[in-house]
N, CA, C and O atoms as a Tinker XYZ file with bonds, in Angstrom:
   508  protein
     1  N    -15.194000   15.538000  -22.731000    73     2
     2  CA   -15.051000   15.227000  -21.327000    64     1     3
     3  C    -14.013000   14.110000  -21.171000    63     2     4     5
     4  O    -14.080000   13.103000  -21.876000    81     3
     5  N    -13.047000   14.283000  -20.246000    73     3     6
     6  CA   -12.014000   13.274000  -20.056000    64     5     7
     7  C    -12.611000   11.939000  -19.590000    63     6     8     9
     8  O    -13.625000   11.896000  -18.893000    81     7
     9  N    -11.954000   10.871000  -19.995000    73     7    10
    10  CA   -12.428000    9.537000  -19.648000    64     9    11
    11  C    -12.003000    9.168000  -18.226000    63    10    12    13
    12  O    -10.855000    9.371000  -17.831000    81    11
    13  N    -12.952000    8.624000  -17.470000    73    11    14
    14  CA   -12.635000    8.120000  -16.137000    64    13    15
    15  C    -12.227000    6.655000  -16.243000    63    14    16    17
    16  O    -12.734000    5.904000  -17.077000    81    15
    17  N    -11.303000    6.277000  -15.378000    73    15    18
    18  CA   -10.760000    4.924000  -15.378000    64    17    19
    19  C    -11.087000    4.232000  -14.058000    63    18    20    21
    20  O    -11.078000    4.851000  -12.994000    81    19
    21  N    -11.372000    2.955000  -14.151000    73    19    22
    22  CA   -11.576000    2.147000  -12.960000    64    21    23
    23  C    -10.232000    1.990000  -12.254000    63    22    24    25
    24  O     -9.220000    1.681000  -12.884000    81    23
    25  N    -10.233000    2.204000  -10.947000    73    23    26
    26  CA    -9.034000    1.945000  -10.154000    64    25    27
    27  C     -9.424000    1.150000   -8.919000    63    26    28    29
    28  O    -10.593000    1.097000   -8.537000    81    27
    29  N     -8.430000    0.539000   -8.309000    73    27    30
    30  CA    -8.616000   -0.192000   -7.062000    64    29    31
    31  C     -7.542000    0.282000   -6.096000    63    30    32    33
    32  O     -6.431000    0.628000   -6.499000    81    31
    33  N     -7.890000    0.294000   -4.815000    73    31    34
    34  CA    -6.900000    0.688000   -3.822000    64    33    35
    35  C     -7.091000   -0.097000   -2.534000    63    34    36    37
    36  O     -8.157000   -0.653000   -2.269000    81    35
    37  N     -6.037000   -0.125000   -1.750000    73    35    38
    38  CA    -6.071000   -0.699000   -0.411000    64    37    39
    39  C     -5.205000    0.173000    0.483000    63    38    40    41
    40  O     -4.244000    0.795000    0.031000    81    39
    41  N     -5.562000    0.204000    1.746000    73    39    42
    42  CA    -4.796000    0.945000    2.748000    64    41    43
    43  C     -3.765000   -0.010000    3.342000    63    42    44    45
    44  O     -4.086000   -1.150000    3.677000    81    43
    45  N     -2.535000    0.460000    3.468000    73    43    46
    46  CA    -1.475000   -0.328000    4.102000    64    45    47
    47  C     -1.498000    0.000000    5.592000    63    46    48    49
    48  O     -1.497000    1.165000    5.991000    81    47
    49  N     -1.520000   -1.048000    6.395000    73    47    50
    50  CA    -1.665000   -0.890000    7.840000    64    49    51
    51  C     -0.527000   -1.576000    8.588000    63    50    52    53
    52  O     -0.014000   -2.610000    8.160000    81    51
    53  N     -0.150000   -0.981000    9.708000    73    51    54
    54  CA     0.755000   -1.642000   10.638000    64    53    55
    55  C     -0.125000   -2.207000   11.749000    63    54    56    57
    56  O     -0.859000   -1.483000   12.421000    81    55
    57  N     -0.025000   -3.517000   11.918000    73    55    58
    58  CA    -0.829000   -4.213000   12.915000    64    57    59
    59  C      0.137000   -5.020000   13.793000    63    58    60    61
    60  O      0.382000   -6.198000   13.531000    81    59
    61  N      0.684000   -4.379000   14.839000    73    59    62
    62  CA     1.741000   -5.023000   15.620000    64    61    63
    63  C      1.309000   -6.291000   16.355000    63    62    64    65
    64  O      2.117000   -7.199000   16.552000    81    63
    65  N      0.043000   -6.359000   16.760000    73    63    66
    66  CA    -0.462000   -7.553000   17.433000    64    65    67
    67  C     -1.731000   -7.981000   16.715000    63    66    68    69
    68  O     -2.827000   -7.499000   17.000000    81    67
    69  N     -1.552000   -8.893000   15.785000    73    67    70
    70  CA    -2.628000   -9.316000   14.895000    64    69    71
    71  C     -3.860000   -9.758000   15.681000    63    70    72    73
    72  O     -4.989000   -9.468000   15.284000    81    71
    73  N     -3.649000  -10.447000   16.779000    73    71    74
    74  CA    -4.775000  -10.968000   17.551000    64    73    75
    75  C     -5.656000   -9.871000   18.143000    63    74    76    77
    76  O     -6.823000  -10.122000   18.444000    81    75
    77  N     -5.122000   -8.658000   18.316000    73    75    78
    78  CA    -5.914000   -7.549000   18.866000    64    77    79
    79  C     -6.660000   -6.771000   17.778000    63    78    80    81
    80  O     -7.571000   -5.999000   18.074000    81    79
    81  N     -6.271000   -6.976000   16.534000    73    79    82
    82  CA    -6.889000   -6.304000   15.388000    64    81    83
    83  C     -6.846000   -4.773000   15.477000    63    82    84    85
    84  O     -7.737000   -4.092000   14.970000    81    83
    85  N     -5.817000   -4.246000   16.116000    73    83    86
    86  CA    -5.600000   -2.800000   16.172000    64    85    87
    87  C     -4.558000   -2.456000   15.120000    63    86    88    89
    88  O     -3.586000   -3.189000   14.935000    81    87
    89  N     -4.764000   -1.337000   14.431000    73    87    90
    90  CA    -3.825000   -1.002000   13.367000    64    89    91
    91  C     -3.685000    0.504000   13.229000    63    90    92    93
    92  O     -4.505000    1.281000   13.719000    81    91
    93  N     -2.625000    0.883000   12.548000    73    91    94
    94  CA    -2.342000    2.275000   12.211000    64    93    95
    95  C     -2.159000    2.337000   10.702000    63    94    96    97
    96  O     -1.334000    1.611000   10.147000    81    95
    97  N     -2.928000    3.202000   10.030000    73    95    98
    98  CA    -2.772000    3.381000    8.580000    64    97    99
    99  C     -1.452000    4.076000    8.299000    63    98   100   101
   100  O     -1.158000    5.125000    8.872000    81    99
   101  N     -0.658000    3.486000    7.412000    73    99   102
   102  CA     0.640000    4.078000    7.082000    64   101   103
   103  C      0.838000    4.320000    5.591000    63   102   104   105
   104  O      1.809000    4.967000    5.198000    81   103
   105  N     -0.064000    3.811000    4.755000    73   103   106
   106  CA     0.127000    3.993000    3.325000    64   105   107
   107  C     -1.080000    3.571000    2.524000    63   106   108   109
   108  O     -2.074000    3.083000    3.063000    81   107
   109  N     -0.971000    3.770000    1.216000    73   107   110
   110  CA    -2.023000    3.411000    0.266000    64   109   111
   111  C     -1.349000    2.830000   -0.968000    63   110   112   113
   112  O     -0.265000    3.261000   -1.359000    81   111
   113  N     -1.997000    1.854000   -1.569000    73   111   114
   114  CA    -1.538000    1.290000   -2.834000    64   113   115
   115  C     -2.682000    1.425000   -3.833000    63   114   116   117
   116  O     -3.819000    1.066000   -3.527000    81   115
   117  N     -2.386000    1.942000   -5.027000    73   115   118
   118  CA    -3.402000    2.168000   -6.060000    64   117   119
   119  C     -2.993000    1.444000   -7.335000    63   118   120   121
   120  O     -1.842000    1.499000   -7.768000    81   119
   121  N     -3.980000    0.761000   -7.926000    73   119   122
   122  CA    -3.796000    0.063000   -9.199000    64   121   123
   123  C     -4.862000    0.549000  -10.168000    63   122   124   125
   124  O     -6.049000    0.561000   -9.843000    81   123
   125  N     -4.432000    0.949000  -11.358000    73   123   126
   126  CA    -5.354000    1.379000  -12.410000    64   125   127
   127  C     -4.856000    0.783000  -13.731000    63   126   128   129
   128  O     -3.879000    1.253000  -14.314000    81   127
   129  N     -5.551000   -0.259000  -14.185000    73   127   130
   130  CA    -5.142000   -0.940000  -15.418000    64   129   131
   131  C     -5.192000   -0.002000  -16.618000    63   130   132   133
   132  O     -4.302000   -0.033000  -17.468000    81   131
   133  N     -6.230000    0.831000  -16.691000    73   131   134
   134  CA    -6.409000    1.723000  -17.828000    64   133   135
   135  C     -5.301000    2.746000  -17.990000    63   134   136   137
   136  O     -5.093000    3.269000  -19.085000    81   135
   137  N     -4.587000    3.036000  -16.908000    73   135   138
   138  CA    -3.469000    3.973000  -16.967000    64   137   139
   139  C     -2.129000    3.279000  -16.730000    63   138   140   141
   140  O     -1.104000    3.932000  -16.536000    81   139
   141  N     -2.153000    1.929000  -16.750000    73   139   142
   142  CA    -0.931000    1.158000  -16.534000    64   141   143
   143  C     -0.202000    1.664000  -15.285000    63   142   144   145
   144  O      0.993000    1.956000  -15.322000    81   143
   145  N     -0.943000    1.759000  -14.186000    73   143   146
   146  CA    -0.467000    2.417000  -12.971000    64   145   147
   147  C     -0.541000    1.477000  -11.785000    63   146   148   149
   148  O     -1.586000    0.882000  -11.520000    81   147
   149  N      0.563000    1.343000  -11.072000    73   147   150
   150  CA     0.613000    0.643000   -9.795000    64   149   151
   151  C      1.667000    1.339000   -8.948000    63   150   152   153
   152  O      2.864000    1.248000   -9.221000    81   151
   153  N      1.201000    2.037000   -7.913000    73   151   154
   154  CA     2.131000    2.747000   -7.036000    64   153   155
   155  C      1.618000    2.716000   -5.609000    63   154   156   157
   156  O      0.433000    2.514000   -5.346000    81   155
   157  N      2.545000    2.923000   -4.714000    73   155   158
   158  CA     2.214000    3.028000   -3.306000    64   157   159
   159  C      2.838000    4.291000   -2.752000    63   158   160   161
   160  O      3.854000    4.780000   -3.246000    81   159
   161  N      2.210000    4.799000   -1.726000    73   159   162
   162  CA     2.745000    5.961000   -1.017000    64   161   163
   163  C      2.548000    5.669000    0.459000    63   162   164   165
   164  O      1.443000    5.348000    0.895000    81   163
   165  N      3.627000    5.783000    1.228000    73   163   166
   166  CA     3.517000    5.527000    2.656000    64   165   167
   167  C      4.257000    6.588000    3.443000    63   166   168   169
   168  O      5.101000    7.313000    2.918000    81   167
   169  N      3.917000    6.654000    4.710000    73   167   170
   170  CA     4.524000    7.633000    5.612000    64   169   171
   171  C      4.464000    7.049000    7.015000    63   170   172   173
   172  O      3.394000    6.691000    7.508000    81   171
   173  N      5.617000    6.959000    7.644000    73   171   174
   174  CA     5.660000    6.456000    9.013000    64   173   175
   175  C      5.831000    7.618000    9.977000    63   174   176   177
   176  O      6.874000    8.271000    9.993000    81   175
   177  N      4.819000    7.869000   10.768000    73   175   178
   178  CA     4.920000    8.836000   11.859000    64   177   179
   179  C      5.516000    8.053000   13.022000    63   178   180   181
   180  O      4.794000    7.413000   13.788000    81   179
   181  N      6.833000    8.109000   13.146000    73   179   182
   182  CA     7.523000    7.254000   14.104000    64   181   183
   183  C      7.134000    7.553000   15.546000    63   182   184   185
   184  O      7.049000    6.633000   16.360000    81   183
   185  N      6.897000    8.813000   15.876000    73   183   186
   186  CA     6.486000    9.144000   17.246000    64   185   187
   187  C      5.142000    8.506000   17.565000    63   186   188   189
   188  O      4.966000    7.914000   18.630000    81   187
   189  N      4.211000    8.627000   16.657000    73   187   190
   190  CA     2.882000    8.025000   16.858000    64   189   191
   191  C      2.978000    6.500000   16.892000    63   190   192   193
   192  O      2.312000    5.843000   17.692000    81   191
   193  N      3.801000    5.960000   16.028000    73   191   194
   194  CA     3.961000    4.514000   15.973000    64   193   195
   195  C      4.578000    3.980000   17.267000    63   194   196   197
   196  O      4.169000    2.926000   17.754000    81   195
   197  N      5.543000    4.683000   17.822000    73   195   198
   198  CA     6.170000    4.249000   19.070000    64   197   199
   199  C      5.187000    4.255000   20.243000    63   198   200   201
   200  O      5.289000    3.418000   21.140000    81   199
   201  N      4.246000    5.185000   20.241000    73   199   202
   202  CA     3.212000    5.203000   21.281000    64   201   203
   203  C      2.253000    4.037000   21.066000    63   202   204   205
   204  O      1.847000    3.375000   22.020000    81   203
   205  N      1.902000    3.795000   19.830000    73   203   206
   206  CA     0.946000    2.748000   19.472000    64   205   207
   207  C      1.546000    1.353000   19.615000    63   206   208   209
   208  O      0.878000    0.427000   20.076000    81   207
   209  N      2.802000    1.208000   19.221000    73   207   210
   210  CA     3.449000   -0.108000   19.200000    64   209   211
   211  C      4.914000    0.047000   19.595000    63   210   212   213
   212  O      5.804000    0.125000   18.748000    81   211
   213  N      5.130000    0.089000   20.875000    73   211   214
   214  CA     6.471000    0.334000   21.411000    64   213   215
   215  C      7.538000   -0.635000   20.904000    63   214   216   217
   216  O      8.684000   -0.242000   20.685000    81   215
   217  N      7.163000   -1.892000   20.721000    73   215   218
   218  CA     8.144000   -2.928000   20.403000    64   217   219
   219  C      8.391000   -3.138000   18.915000    63   218   220   221
   220  O      9.152000   -4.030000   18.540000    81   219
   221  N      7.765000   -2.337000   18.064000    73   219   222
   222  CA     7.928000   -2.545000   16.629000    64   221   223
   223  C      9.364000   -2.211000   16.215000    63   222   224   225
   224  O      9.952000   -1.234000   16.679000    81   223
   225  N      9.897000   -3.033000   15.348000    73   223   226
   226  CA    11.246000   -2.861000   14.822000    64   225   227
   227  C     11.163000   -1.889000   13.641000    63   226   228   229
   228  O     10.798000   -2.286000   12.535000    81   227
   229  N     11.502000   -0.614000   13.876000    73   227   230
   230  CA    11.342000    0.417000   12.841000    64   229   231
   231  C     12.170000    0.152000   11.587000    63   230   232   233
   232  O     11.635000    0.305000   10.489000    81   231
   233  N     13.440000   -0.235000   11.684000    73   231   234
   234  CA    14.182000   -0.519000   10.444000    64   233   235
   235  C     13.542000   -1.644000    9.628000    63   234   236   237
   236  O     13.487000   -1.559000    8.401000    81   235
   237  N     13.061000   -2.689000   10.289000    73   235   238
   238  CA    12.418000   -3.785000    9.562000    64   237   239
   239  C     11.108000   -3.308000    8.933000    63   238   240   241
   240  O     10.788000   -3.677000    7.804000    81   239
   241  N     10.362000   -2.499000    9.655000    73   239   242
   242  CA     9.106000   -1.965000    9.128000    64   241   243
   243  C      9.356000   -1.105000    7.888000    63   242   244   245
   244  O      8.638000   -1.219000    6.894000    81   243
   245  N     10.368000   -0.250000    7.949000    73   243   246
   246  CA    10.738000    0.561000    6.779000    64   245   247
   247  C     11.067000   -0.344000    5.592000    63   246   248   249
   248  O     10.650000   -0.070000    4.467000    81   247
   249  N     11.807000   -1.413000    5.837000    73   247   250
   250  CA    12.198000   -2.318000    4.759000    64   249   251
   251  C     10.980000   -3.006000    4.150000    63   250   252   253
   252  O     10.900000   -3.155000    2.931000    81   251
   253  N     10.044000   -3.420000    4.975000    73   251   254
   254  CA     8.824000   -4.062000    4.456000    64   253   255
   255  C      8.033000   -3.091000    3.579000    63   254   256   257
   256  O      7.493000   -3.488000    2.547000    81   255
   257  N      7.962000   -1.840000    3.980000    73   255   258
   258  CA     7.237000   -0.844000    3.190000    64   257   259
   259  C      7.975000   -0.520000    1.895000    63   258   260   261
   260  O      7.346000   -0.323000    0.855000    81   259
   261  N      9.291000   -0.466000    1.953000    73   259   262
   262  CA    10.070000   -0.240000    0.725000    64   261   263
   263  C      9.909000   -1.415000   -0.243000    63   262   264   265
   264  O      9.995000   -1.236000   -1.458000    81   263
   265  N      9.677000   -2.612000    0.293000    73   263   266
   266  CA     9.429000   -3.777000   -0.569000    64   265   267
   267  C      8.156000   -3.556000   -1.385000    63   266   268   269
   268  O      8.095000   -3.965000   -2.544000    81   267
   269  N      7.140000   -2.919000   -0.802000    73   267   270
   270  CA     5.926000   -2.577000   -1.547000    64   269   271
   271  C      6.304000   -1.685000   -2.734000    63   270   272   273
   272  O      5.832000   -1.901000   -3.849000    81   271
   273  N      7.152000   -0.688000   -2.493000    73   271   274
   274  CA     7.581000    0.217000   -3.575000    64   273   275
   275  C      8.323000   -0.539000   -4.672000    63   274   276   277
   276  O      8.065000   -0.334000   -5.858000    81   275
   277  N      9.242000   -1.411000   -4.274000    73   275   278
   278  CA    10.032000   -2.155000   -5.262000    64   277   279
   279  C      9.146000   -3.076000   -6.097000    63   278   280   281
   280  O      9.334000   -3.187000   -7.308000    81   279
   281  N      8.195000   -3.726000   -5.464000    73   279   282
   282  CA     7.299000   -4.621000   -6.202000    64   281   283
   283  C      6.425000   -3.815000   -7.155000    63   282   284   285
   284  O      6.216000   -4.222000   -8.297000    81   283
   285  N      5.915000   -2.678000   -6.697000    73   283   286
   286  CA     5.103000   -1.824000   -7.578000    64   285   287
   287  C      5.909000   -1.382000   -8.791000    63   286   288   289
   288  O      5.398000   -1.385000   -9.910000    81   287
   289  N      7.157000   -1.003000   -8.580000    73   287   290
   290  CA     8.003000   -0.505000   -9.667000    64   289   291
   291  C      8.390000   -1.616000  -10.637000    63   290   292   293
   292  O      8.705000   -1.349000  -11.797000    81   291
   293  N      8.368000   -2.868000  -10.162000    73   291   294
   294  CA     8.747000   -3.982000  -11.028000    64   293   295
   295  C     10.250000   -4.076000  -11.166000    63   294   296   297
   296  O     10.988000   -3.789000  -10.223000    81   295
   297  N     10.693000   -4.470000  -12.320000    73   295   298
   298  CA    12.123000   -4.637000  -12.599000    64   297   299
   299  C     12.745000   -5.684000  -11.669000    63   298   300   301
   300  O     12.032000   -6.310000  -10.884000    81   299
   301  N     14.020000   -5.874000  -11.747000    73   299   302
   302  CA    14.726000   -6.876000  -10.939000    64   301   303
   303  C     14.673000   -6.528000   -9.454000    63   302   304   305
   304  O     14.653000   -7.428000   -8.613000    81   303
   305  N     14.649000   -5.240000   -9.118000    73   303   306
   306  CA    14.621000   -4.823000   -7.721000    64   305   307
   307  C     13.378000   -5.343000   -7.002000    63   306   308   309
   308  O     13.375000   -5.478000   -5.778000    81   307
   309  N     12.323000   -5.634000   -7.763000    73   307   310
   310  CA    11.078000   -6.134000   -7.184000    64   309   311
   311  C     11.061000   -7.633000   -6.991000    63   310   312   313
   312  O     10.052000   -8.189000   -6.558000    81   311
   313  N     12.164000   -8.299000   -7.305000    73   311   314
   314  CA    12.242000   -9.746000   -7.124000    64   313   315
   315  C     11.300000  -10.483000   -8.061000    63   314   316   317
   316  O     10.849000   -9.937000   -9.068000    81   315
   317  N     11.014000  -11.718000   -7.719000    73   315   318
   318  CA    10.152000  -12.567000   -8.547000    64   317   319
   319  C      8.765000  -11.965000   -8.687000    63   318   320   321
   320  O      8.202000  -11.954000   -9.782000    81   319
   321  N      8.207000  -11.465000   -7.596000    73   319   322
   322  CA     6.864000  -10.874000   -7.625000    64   321   323
   323  C      6.872000   -9.617000   -8.492000    63   322   324   325
   324  O      5.903000   -9.354000   -9.204000    81   323
   325  N      7.940000   -8.847000   -8.440000    73   323   326
   326  CA     8.052000   -7.632000   -9.234000    64   325   327
   327  C      8.081000   -7.873000  -10.732000    63   326   328   329
   328  O      7.887000   -6.939000  -11.509000    81   327
   329  N      8.318000   -9.101000  -11.149000    73   327   330
   330  CA     8.352000   -9.429000  -12.574000    64   329   331
   331  C      6.982000   -9.804000  -13.122000    63   330   332   333
   332  O      6.810000   -9.948000  -14.332000    81   331
   333  N      6.010000   -9.962000  -12.233000    73   331   334
   334  CA     4.659000  -10.330000  -12.659000    64   333   335
   335  C      3.955000   -9.145000  -13.319000    63   334   336   337
   336  O      4.399000   -8.009000  -13.158000    81   335
   337  N      2.871000   -9.381000  -14.058000    73   335   338
   338  CA     2.077000   -8.268000  -14.607000    64   337   339
   339  C      1.510000   -7.401000  -13.466000    63   338   340   341
   340  O      1.385000   -7.854000  -12.328000    81   339
   341  N      1.176000   -6.158000  -13.796000    73   339   342
   342  CA     0.686000   -5.215000  -12.780000    64   341   343
   343  C     -0.450000   -5.785000  -11.937000    63   342   344   345
   344  O     -0.405000   -5.715000  -10.709000    81   343
   345  N     -1.453000   -6.342000  -12.576000    73   343   346
   346  CA    -2.614000   -6.860000  -11.837000    64   345   347
   347  C     -2.195000   -7.939000  -10.848000    63   346   348   349
   348  O     -2.686000   -7.968000   -9.719000    81   347
   349  N     -1.308000   -8.811000  -11.252000    73   347   350
   350  CA    -0.848000   -9.880000  -10.367000    64   349   351
   351  C     -0.048000   -9.320000   -9.199000    63   350   352   353
   352  O     -0.170000   -9.803000   -8.073000    81   351
   353  N      0.765000   -8.308000   -9.459000    73   351   354
   354  CA     1.522000   -7.682000   -8.363000    64   353   355
   355  C      0.571000   -7.045000   -7.354000    63   354   356   357
   356  O      0.760000   -7.185000   -6.146000    81   355
   357  N     -0.456000   -6.343000   -7.850000    73   355   358
   358  CA    -1.434000   -5.723000   -6.957000    64   357   359
   359  C     -2.133000   -6.787000   -6.122000    63   358   360   361
   360  O     -2.274000   -6.628000   -4.909000    81   359
   361  N     -2.571000   -7.864000   -6.756000    73   359   362
   362  CA    -3.264000   -8.940000   -6.031000    64   361   363
   363  C     -2.348000   -9.568000   -4.988000    63   362   364   365
   364  O     -2.792000   -9.890000   -3.885000    81   363
   365  N     -1.080000   -9.744000   -5.325000    73   363   366
   366  CA    -0.143000  -10.322000   -4.375000    64   365   367
   367  C      0.054000   -9.380000   -3.187000    63   366   368   369
   368  O      0.050000   -9.821000   -2.038000    81   367
   369  N      0.228000   -8.081000   -3.461000    73   367   370
   370  CA     0.443000   -7.118000   -2.375000    64   369   371
   371  C     -0.770000   -6.970000   -1.463000    63   370   372   373
   372  O     -0.617000   -6.683000   -0.275000    81   371
   373  N     -1.959000   -7.159000   -1.998000    73   371   374
   374  CA    -3.172000   -6.967000   -1.214000    64   373   375
   375  C     -3.768000   -8.278000   -0.697000    63   374   376   377
   376  O     -4.863000   -8.277000   -0.135000    81   375
   377  N     -3.068000   -9.382000   -0.878000    73   375   378
   378  CA    -3.554000  -10.673000   -0.382000    64   377   379
   379  C     -3.590000  -10.667000    1.146000    63   378   380   381
   380  O     -2.768000  -10.018000    1.793000    81   379
   381  N     -4.536000  -11.387000    1.704000    73   379   382
   382  CA    -4.669000  -11.493000    3.155000    64   381   383
   383  C     -3.432000  -12.154000    3.741000    63   382   384   385
   384  O     -2.959000  -13.173000    3.238000    81   383
   385  N     -2.914000  -11.561000    4.811000    73   383   386
   386  CA    -1.760000  -12.131000    5.502000    64   385   387
   387  C     -1.860000  -11.844000    6.992000    63   386   388   389
   388  O     -2.629000  -10.981000    7.418000    81   387
   389  N     -1.094000  -12.559000    7.766000    73   387   390
   390  CA    -1.092000  -12.395000    9.222000    64   389   391
   391  C      0.281000  -11.910000    9.677000    63   390   392   393
   392  O      0.969000  -12.584000   10.443000    81   391
   393  N      0.665000  -10.740000    9.198000    73   391   394
   394  CA     1.957000  -10.174000    9.564000    64   393   395
   395  C      1.753000   -8.772000   10.102000    63   394   396   397
   396  O      0.626000   -8.282000   10.170000    81   395
   397  N      2.829000   -8.137000   10.477000    73   395   398
   398  CA     2.760000   -6.782000   11.031000    64   397   399
   399  C      2.270000   -5.784000    9.981000    63   398   400   401
   400  O      1.551000   -4.844000   10.317000    81   399
   401  N      2.647000   -5.975000    8.721000    73   399   402
   402  CA     2.186000   -5.100000    7.636000    64   401   403
   403  C      1.093000   -5.834000    6.868000    63   402   404   405
   404  O      1.321000   -6.905000    6.304000    81   403
   405  N     -0.099000   -5.239000    6.856000    73   403   406
   406  CA    -1.248000   -5.824000    6.179000    64   405   407
   407  C     -1.924000   -4.754000    5.333000    63   406   408   409
   408  O     -1.602000   -3.570000    5.435000    81   407
   409  N     -2.853000   -5.178000    4.507000    73   407   410
   410  CA    -3.653000   -4.220000    3.744000    64   409   411
   411  C     -5.121000   -4.400000    4.082000    63   410   412   413
   412  O     -5.560000   -5.463000    4.521000    81   411
   413  N     -5.862000   -3.326000    3.863000    73   411   414
   414  CA    -7.307000   -3.363000    4.033000    64   413   415
   415  C     -7.915000   -4.172000    2.891000    63   414   416   417
   416  O     -7.209000   -4.565000    1.962000    81   415
   417  N     -9.217000   -4.421000    2.958000    73   415   418
   418  CA    -9.871000   -4.970000    1.767000    64   417   419
   419  C     -9.682000   -3.998000    0.592000    63   418   420   421
   420  O     -9.460000   -2.804000    0.794000    81   419
   421  N     -9.770000   -4.517000   -0.612000    73   419   422
   422  CA    -9.612000   -3.705000   -1.818000    64   421   423
   423  C    -10.918000   -2.968000   -2.098000    63   422   424   425
   424  O    -12.006000   -3.537000   -2.003000    81   423
   425  N    -10.785000   -1.688000   -2.445000    73   423   426
   426  CA   -11.939000   -0.841000   -2.760000    64   425   427
   427  C    -11.802000   -0.321000   -4.190000    63   426   428   429
   428  O    -10.698000    0.033000   -4.604000    81   427
   429  N    -12.902000   -0.265000   -4.958000    73   427   430
   430  CA   -12.851000    0.262000   -6.327000    64   429   431
   431  C    -13.301000    1.720000   -6.380000    63   430   432   433
   432  O    -13.881000    2.246000   -5.430000    81   431
   433  N    -13.021000    2.347000   -7.498000    73   431   434
   434  CA   -13.483000    3.703000   -7.759000    64   433   435
   435  C    -13.197000    4.083000   -9.197000    63   434   436   437
   436  O    -12.670000    3.284000   -9.970000    81   435
   437  N    -13.549000    5.313000   -9.549000    73   435   438
   438  CA   -13.258000    5.866000  -10.869000    64   437   439
   439  C    -12.378000    7.092000  -10.695000    63   438   440   441
   440  O    -12.560000    7.868000   -9.756000    81   439
   441  N    -11.421000    7.266000  -11.602000    73   439   442
   442  CA   -10.519000    8.414000  -11.499000    64   441   443
   443  C    -10.157000    8.933000  -12.884000    63   442   444   445
   444  O    -10.251000    8.219000  -13.882000    81   443
   445  N     -9.749000   10.173000  -12.915000    73   443   446
   446  CA    -9.195000   10.765000  -14.131000    64   445   447
   447  C     -7.684000   10.540000  -14.181000    63   446   448   449
   448  O     -7.118000   10.263000  -15.239000    81   447
   449  N     -7.044000   10.663000  -13.019000    73   447   450
   450  CA    -5.591000   10.553000  -12.936000    64   449   451
   451  C     -5.247000    9.721000  -11.703000    63   450   452   453
   452  O     -5.509000   10.143000  -10.577000    81   451
   453  N     -4.667000    8.552000  -11.910000    73   451   454
   454  CA    -4.382000    7.637000  -10.805000    64   453   455
   455  C     -3.364000    8.213000   -9.824000    63   454   456   457
   456  O     -3.477000    7.985000   -8.619000    81   455
   457  N     -2.377000    8.951000  -10.315000    73   455   458
   458  CA    -1.381000    9.551000   -9.416000    64   457   459
   459  C     -2.025000   10.574000   -8.488000    63   458   460   461
   460  O     -1.719000   10.614000   -7.297000    81   459
   461  N     -2.922000   11.404000   -9.034000    73   459   462
   462  CA    -3.645000   12.362000   -8.196000    64   461   463
   463  C     -4.526000   11.644000   -7.184000    63   462   464   465
   464  O     -4.650000   12.081000   -6.040000    81   463
   465  N     -5.130000   10.557000   -7.599000    73   463   466
   466  CA    -5.983000    9.768000   -6.709000    64   465   467
   467  C     -5.165000    9.175000   -5.574000    63   466   468   469
   468  O     -5.605000    9.171000   -4.424000    81   467
   469  N     -3.978000    8.676000   -5.890000    73   467   470
   470  CA    -3.093000    8.147000   -4.856000    64   469   471
   471  C     -2.765000    9.226000   -3.831000    63   470   472   473
   472  O     -2.841000    8.980000   -2.627000    81   471
   473  N     -2.405000   10.409000   -4.295000    73   471   474
   474  CA    -2.068000   11.506000   -3.379000    64   473   475
   475  C     -3.268000   11.891000   -2.518000    63   474   476   477
   476  O     -3.122000   12.131000   -1.319000    81   475
   477  N     -4.455000   11.951000   -3.126000    73   475   478
   478  CA    -5.665000   12.319000   -2.380000    64   477   479
   479  C     -6.004000   11.272000   -1.326000    63   478   480   481
   480  O     -6.310000   11.614000   -0.184000    81   479
   481  N     -5.950000   10.004000   -1.706000    73   479   482
   482  CA    -6.252000    8.937000   -0.747000    64   481   483
   483  C     -5.240000    8.907000    0.393000    63   482   484   485
   484  O     -5.604000    8.685000    1.548000    81   483
   485  N     -3.986000    9.128000    0.068000    73   483   486
   486  CA    -2.947000    9.165000    1.113000    64   485   487
   487  C     -3.237000   10.289000    2.101000    63   486   488   489
   488  O     -3.151000   10.092000    3.313000    81   487
   489  N     -3.576000   11.455000    1.590000    73   487   490
   490  CA    -3.878000   12.589000    2.474000    64   489   491
   491  C     -5.103000   12.301000    3.341000    63   490   492   493
   492  O     -5.117000   12.648000    4.522000    81   491
   493  N     -6.124000   11.675000    2.772000    73   491   494
   494  CA    -7.361000   11.377000    3.501000    64   493   495
   495  C     -7.189000   10.282000    4.531000    63   494   496   497
   496  O     -7.702000   10.394000    5.644000    81   495
   497  N     -6.476000    9.228000    4.179000    73   495   498
   498  CA    -6.478000    8.008000    4.980000    64   497   499
   499  C     -5.247000    7.793000    5.841000    63   498   500   501
   500  O     -5.263000    6.963000    6.750000    81   499
   501  N     -4.180000    8.532000    5.563000    73   499   502
   502  CA    -2.931000    8.304000    6.304000    64   501   503
   503  C     -2.508000    9.540000    7.089000    63   502   504   505
   504  O     -2.158000    9.433000    8.265000    81   503
   505  N     -2.535000   10.685000    6.468000    73   503   506
   506  CA    -2.011000   11.890000    7.145000    64   505   507
   507  C     -2.958000   12.412000    8.195000    63   506   508
   508  O     -2.664000   13.413000    8.849000    81   507
């Protein structure tokens, strides 16, 4: 029987007015130490976002989400944070913040394949 691995995930949210605590799920970030895995998957439904948050700066929002990808991938493109170990990058990305792009609390689970889990969570929670 294949071994299951502990993973952690958080939902990436756009929260245009933090004080109202209203948000739109736009992505998921998954970390699995046992599979040396840290990736994010996001999708911006711009029509829905414009109805939800008319004043949001779409190019800036895209850039903030791409920063999640660069940090997950590591290397120089991820900047100083991207050079940290996987666990530290995940903790940094999921830290509480008061900006337009936030993450949900971190949730644990068990998986056989972290990439498949990322795709499944994205389909369930974002699409």
